[in-house]
N, C-alpha and C positions, 0 to 999 in steps of 0.2 A: 544725535550728534555724530556726524560723519566726518571722516578724514580721508583725503584723497592723496595718494602717493604716485609719483611717476618715476620710473627707472629708465632713463634715456640712454640706451646702450648703442653699441656699434651696429648690431644686427637688427634691433627692433626697439620699439617703445612699449614698455609694459606699464599698465595703470592698475591700481588696486583701490577699491573703496572699502574702508575699514569702519566697523562700528566702534566708536571710541570707548564706550562703556564696557564692552565684552572682549574687545580685541578680535572679534570674529570678522572674517573676510566676507563681505556682502556681494562683491563682484570683482572679477579681474579680467583683463583683456590685453592682448598683445597684437600690435600692428607694426609692420605688415605681416601677413602670413608667411611670406618668403622673406629672406634676409634683405635688409637695405643694402643698396650697392655701395661699394667702395671704389672711388675713382683712382686709377693708377696710371697716370700719364707716362711715367718712367719707372723702371725698376727701383724699388725702395720708396716710392711715393705712395701716399695713402690720404685721400681727401673725401669729404662728404659735403653735400649741399645742405646747409642748415634749414632750408625751406622743407627738405624732406623730413627732417625731425618734426617740424611744426605740423606738417600735414598728417603725419602718423600719430602725433600726440592728439590731434583733434579726432582722428578716427578711433583711437583707443578710448577717448573720453565718451564718444558717441556710443561705442560698444558697451561701455560700463553702464550708461544710462539705459540702454535697451535691455541689457541682461538683468539689471537690478529692478527695473521698473520703479525707481525711486526718483524723487525730485532733487536733483543735484544742487538746487539753490540752497539746500540745507547743509551743504558742506561747510564745516567750521574752519578748516585750514588745509592748505596744500603744501606738500613737500616735494622736492626735486632731487633725485640722484642722477648723475650724469657720467659719461665716459670722460676719464681724466686726461689732462695734458693737451687737449686740443686748442687750436688758436682760431678764434673768430674775430674778424676785423670789420668795424662799422665806420661809416662816414658820419658827418655832422647831422645828416638827415635820418640816421638810423638804418641806412641801407647796408647790406652785407657786400663787401668789396670783392671778395673772392671765396672759393670753397674753403671750408675749414680744413686745416692741416691737422689730421687726427693722431692719436697716440702712437700708432704703429708705423708712422712715417719716419724714414731714416735720413732725410736730406740734411738735417742740421747737426749730425754727429760731428762733422769736421769743425763746425762753428764752435761747438762746446769744447772740443778737445783743444782748439787753439786758445780759447779764452782761459781754460784751466792752466795751460802752460804759461800764458802771459801774466795772469794774476798770481799764480802759485797755487798748486793743488791744496797744500795744507791750509792756506788762507781761506780758500773756498770752503773746505770741509769744516773749519772752525766756525765759520759764520752761517753757512747754509746747510750743513750736515750732508751735503751732496756735492759732487762735481757738476758743473753746468750741463754737461751731457747733452741729451737729445730731448729737451723739454720745451714747454711753452715759450719761455723767454728766449731760448736759442732759436726757436722757430720764428719768433718775431724779428730777431737779429738777421736771420736768413732772408726774410722778406725785405728788410731794410737794405740789405746788400744786393739782392737779386731782382727785386721788384720795386725799385725806388718810387715809381709813379703811384703804385698802390699805397706804399708806406706814407707818401706825402699826403694822401687823402684821408689817412686813418685818424679818426677822432677818438675811438676807444678800442682797446684790444681786450678780449675776454675769453673765458672758458665756455665750453658748450652749455653748461648749466646756467652760467651768467646770462648767456644769450636767450635761453628759453624763459628765464625769469623776466628778462627785459621785454620779451614779446608779450608776456602776461601783464606786466605792471607798468612798463615805461620807465622803470627805475634802472639806473646803471650802477650796480654794486657787485661786490665779490666778498670773500671771506679770507681770514688769515690762513685757514686750511687750504683754500683754493690757491692763494698766492704761493704757498709752500709747494704746491704741485707745479707751479711755474719754475721752481727752484729760484723763486724771487722773494723769499722771506728770510730775513736775518734773525736767526734764533738768539743771537747775543743781545740785540737791541730791541727785539720784538716789533720790528717795523719792516717795510719793504727793503730789500737788499740793494741799497743805493750803490754799493761797490760794483755790482754786476750791471745795473742799469747805466751807470756812468761809463763803465768799460765799453759797453755796446753803443753808447751815445743815444740811448733811448730815454725820452722824457717820461718821468713817472706820471705826468698828467694824462698819459694814454691809459692809465689804470682806472678801472671803476672805483668808486668809493668803497671803503671797508664797512662791512656790517657783520653782526654776530651770526654764527651758524644756527643757533636756536634763537630766533627772534622774528618779529614781524619785519620782513625785508621789503615789503611793498604790498599793494593790494591790486586785485584785478581791475583793469580799466574796463569801461563800458564796452569798448570794441572787442577786447579779448574775451570778456564774459559772454558776449553774444556769439562769438565764434565757437566757444567751448560749451555753451549751454549751462553756464554757472552763474552765480550771482555776482554782480559788480561789488567791488570792495572786499571780496573774499581774500584773506591774507595768505601770502606765501610766507611760511614761518620756519622753513628749514631748507638747507641746500648743502649738498656734500658730494664729492667725487664718489664714483661707484665703489671703490674698494674701502675707503673709510666708512661709507654708508653700509656696505655689506657687513663690516665688523659691527657697526651700530645695530643693524637689523638682527644680529645674533647675540646682542647684549654683551659684546666684547668691548669693554670700556676701561678695564683696570690692568695694571702691570702683570705680565705673565699670561694673560689671556690671548688666544690665537684664533684667528678666523681664516677660512680658506674658501676659495671659489674656483670652479673649473668650467667656465663658460667659453666665450670667444677667446679670452686670455685665461691663464691660470695664475692664481695669486695666493700666497700665504702672507698674512698681515698680522704682526705681533705688536702688542702694546707694551710700552716701557715708560718710566718716569725720569730717565736720564738721557741727555742729548748725545747718544752714541752714533757712530757712523762707521761704514766700511771704507777702508783706506782707498779701495779702487772704485768705490761707488757702484758696486755690482748689485747691491740692494739699496733702497732709498728710504729716507726717513722724512716724514711729513708731520704737520700739526694735526693731531687727532681731533675729532669733532667735539669732544668734551674737555679739551684743554682749556685751563683757566689760569689766571695769575695766581701763583701760590700752589697750584696743583697741576703742573704741566703734564700733558700726556702726549707721547710721541708714538706714531704708527710707523713701524718699519715694514716695508713692502718688498716682497720678492715676486717678480713677475716673469711668466713664460708666455711670450706673445702668441705662439702657435697652437695652444692647447686645443680648443674646440675647433679651430680652423683645420687642423690635421684630421680630426674625426669627421668633420663635415665634408672635407675633400674626399675622404675615402667613401663616405656614404654616396656622394654624387657620382663617383667615378669607378667604384668597384661593386656596388650593390645593384641588384636587379629591381624591376618594377615591383612595388608592393613590399619591398624590404626596407626597413627603417632601423633606427638605433637599437631597439630591442633585439632584432634579428642579428645585428652586428655583434651585440654583447654575447648572445648565445653562441655564435660561431667562434668568437674570440676565446671563450671559455673552453672550447674543445682542444685548443693547443696547450702544450705543457708550459709551466713556468719557465721563462727564458726564451720562449718561442723557438726552441731548437736552434739557438745560436743566431737567429735573425735579429739584426739591430737596426732601429730607426732613430734618426735624430730629428726632433720635431721643431726645428728652428726656421720654418719657411714663411715667417710673417714679419719681416723687417729686422732691424738691429736689436739684439738681445742684451739687456742690461747685465744679466748674470754672466755673459760672455764678454764683458767689458765693451759693450756696444758693437760687437762684431755681427755682421749680417752673414751668418754661416750658410743659410738655406737649409731646407729639409733634405734628407738623404737616406738611402737604404744600403745596408752593408751585410756582407756574408750570406747573400741569397744563394741557395742551392736549388736548382730546378727539380731535382729528384727527391728533395726532402720537404720543401716548403709549399704550403697550400694557402688558400685565402685566409683560413683560420689563423695561421701563423702571422700573416701580415697584419690582420686586425688586432691580434693580441700584442704584437710587437709595437704597434702604434700606442695602445693604452699603456704598455709598460714604458715606452719612451717618455710619455708625459709624466708618469710617476717618477722615473729616474731623473728627469730634468728638474722636477720638484725637489727631489732628494739632494741633487747637486746644489740647488739654491739654498735649501735648508741648512746645509753645511756652512754656508757663508753666514747665515743668521746666527747659528750656534757659535761661530767664532766671535761674534759680537756680544755673546753672553745671553742670548735669547734662548730659553729652554723650550723644547718642543715636547710636551707631555700629553696634553689634550687639545685637540683641534675641533672647532665647531664649524659646521658648514650647512648651507641650505640643502635640503633633500631634493636636489635638482641637477640638471645638466649632467656632467660626467659622473657625478656621485650616484646617479641612477643606475650605473653599471655596477653590478655586484663585484665583477672582477676588478674594476678600477678602485672602488672603495677598499676592498680587501688588500689589494696590492699596496695602496697608499699607506694603510695602517701598518702592514707587516714590514715594509721597507723602512718607514720612518720610525717604527717602534712606538707610535703615538696612538692613543685611543681617539677614535673619530666619532663625534656626536653630531647627528644630523637633525635638523629642525624644520618645522613646517613654515618656512618663511622665505622671503626673497627681497631683492632690493626695493621693489615698489612698496612692499609692506613696511620695510624699514623707513622709507621716506614718509609714509603716512604717519607712523608712530613719531618720527622726528617732528613732523608738523604739529602734532598734538602737544609735544613737549614745548616747542617754540612758541605756540600760541597760548600756552597756559592752560590748555585742556587737561593736561597731566601735571601734577605737582612735582613729580620726581620720575627718574628713569624707571624705578621699580613699578610705578603705576603704568608707565608707557608699555611695559612688556606683558601686561595681562593678555592671556590668550596664546602666548608663545609656547609651543609644545615640542618636546623632543620626540622624534618619530622612531629613531633607532640608534643603536650604538654599535660601532664596528671595532672589535678588539684585534690586535696583531695576532697572527696565526704562527705560533712557534714552529710547527711542523714544516712550514714553507720558508722559514727565515734563512736557512743556509742556501737553499736554491735561489732565492731572490738576491742574497748577498753576492753569490757567484755571478748571477745575471747582471747585477748592477756593476760589478767589477769589469765585466766584458764590455758593457755599454760605456762606462767611464773611460776605458782604454781607447775605444773607438773614437770617442769625443776628443780625447787628448791628441790623438793622431790627426784628426781633422783640423785641430787648432794649431798644429805644428809644435805641440809640447811633448810629443813622444815619438 
């Protein structure tokens, strides 16, 4: 009994083949080996070609088959996790009309701000728990306003995961959790937010049909099965955005539980059972994957766009041949807490929600040529990401979300001892790291959706904690001072000090 999970991110497609009985990973693969390109025609733009996703999904599946030497015709169910908030447009023939406008694209900020002003911010927050902002629905409104010929040809508008499921099954559907990513879900009426669609003059017929997150959402067509090397009629039984799925993969399902990730973007995602919102929509609330009538679950997300992008930029532009992230981490650890006063702001990847959708850009401050070396720069970058997290966590705490224990995958920036320790010490939270990732979560979700598992408890067999990071009291004061210095610099750049 095999389960196949895909995590279709911005940088790569990761696939995992899981043994359903033991929860053991049988094979995993990531494609491409280098990061997928992001198209940026203008500053603030960010697009990707959906065909690139499909090509790399096929390559990852082939690598799984080669690595495992197993017959993938025996896969019982498939799950899909995907980068949130993207916009894919299809015509009536199922052809993609333009590149996908992805999550870190800033072009629709003004569209969302104007809509919030015209509808009324309080009305928007009461119904959708978020301001229209810079999300899938406002991106569709931007296309309607700026690319009317493309909009006129649009038959369906969908999220990246909806598109990949369509390529596999030929079925056009989405989930309530997915529509909440659009900022297109009315939490009061539990249906698409007609108020916003009507305001933009967008026909709800452009939406795919609704399906349940954990359910048989379609089955592989013969053509897709042949391309992937899988059996026709294998069910797609789970679909979720990458951050709700990351929480699911860590068994973060109940109020008070917190998940974090620090990959291309950095996210803290907390679960609640009350429809709370931030008045300025600096953090965002979505339908969590296990939300049901009578037992609603809300996922509140704090996102830092430039997390892994900053670290990756430094690797490519400051490190020598043969030097990679482990060497960067070792160098960074040689500098003192606070990086001898050097401050970096890690906001170089589009409009940032925690900054009220301002596109501040990344910047370096208080650099002294006679004091600072490469180690200070590398440490300042990791501390900048931790401090940006802490800034966002303060907003979540204002909403009543307690930050006591955080679960994360033992991957990406949490592989840096400095980063993990700084995160725990600055936040005051215990950090638990687990042997999982988004593709494993998608595989477990598929097992739950297809009925292979009778409960979430069964689905998480094999999930193991690898280590726990406790706050370090001896460094708390130094980090508090460093954060204060960082926060003052940020306020100055925002014109608040």
